[in-house]
N, C-alpha and C positions, 0 to 999 in steps of 0.2 A: 129157185130165186132168180128172178125175173132183174137186169140191167136196164137203167134207164140211161140210155147214149144222149141225152138234150144236154146242150151246149150249156145250162144253167148248172148243170151237174160237175161238167168237166172244169165251169170257169175258177181260174186259180191254182186248180191243180198241177199244172201243168207251165211251171214260169220258167224253170230252169232252162234248159235247151239243150243242144251239144255243146260241149265246153272244151279248149283246148289249153293248156300253160305252155309259156315258156319262160325261159331265165336266162339272165346274164351276170355276169360279176364283174366289179371293179373292186379296185385299190383305192382307198382318196386320202388324203393327209387329212388330219384331225384325230380327236379322239370319239370314240363313240358318243358319248354322251352329246358333244356337240353333233353331230352327225344326226343324233335322234333326232334334236329341233330343226336340224336344217332341213331332213325326211319332212317332217312335218310340214315345215313352210311349201316347201317343192310340192308335196301335193296339193295343200290347200290352194296355192298361187294357181294351179295348173287344172283346176277343177275338179279333183277329186272332191267325193261328198264322205260323210261318215269316217273322217279320216281318225284313227285310232293310235295312240302310240303307248308300248307294254314294257316300261322300262324294268320289269323284272327279265323277260325275254328277249329283251333289244328289239323288237319287233314293230314294224309300222305298217298297216294297212290302211286302204283307199278302196271306195269305190268309183268306177268311172262308167257313168251313163249318158251317152250323146246318142244322137239322133240313131247315128249308124253304128255305134259300138257301146256294148254292153258288157263290163266284166269290172275286172278291181287288179291291184297289185299289192304284194307286200313286198316290204324290205327287211331283211335280217342283218344285223349290224355284229361284225365279230371284230376283236382288235387285231393288229397286225402289229407288232414289238410294241413301242413306246409311243408311238406318233401317228400311226398308222389305224385307219377302218374299211374292212371289208364288209362291203355292202353287196348282199345278193338279193337280185331284183327276181320275184315271181310273178310275171303276171298270167291271169288266167281270164278268158274271155269267150264269149257264146259265137260260134262259127256256122250255127243253121242260118242266116238268113244270105241272100242275093249279095249284099255287098264284100261279104268275106268272100265273094270269088274275086274279088277285084285287089284285095289289100287282105293284108291279116289283121284283125284286130287285136292281136296279143303283142304283136309287134308295132301297132302303132300307140300303144298303151306305154311300151316301153320304151320307144323314142321318145314320148313324151319327157318322159322322168330322166332317160338319159342326159337330152338334152340340157335340161335344168338342172344338171347337175355338172356338166361340163360348162 
């Protein structure tokens, strides 16, 4: 069998890259349903695309694609008592580019969301 290594054959096959994840957890005042809506607004207003909220699993996800940062975030909402919500944020981003040497793309995504929450 002969393998053709031309650029045309490889085009589109290696879109993902080396990805790393980082997570943070915070507890905020308010119910899960309220924070589900808040998280959709936060992601949408901060440049995230393909924002999706799943009420059954209480998860909100969004993609973040800017010039030097390519990744996304997932927020998992869990009730804490009657009036608080725990938000587990999991950011995943490509780290196989030169810009990742100077600043963590996963931390950049987390910071963007954390600053909007506070």
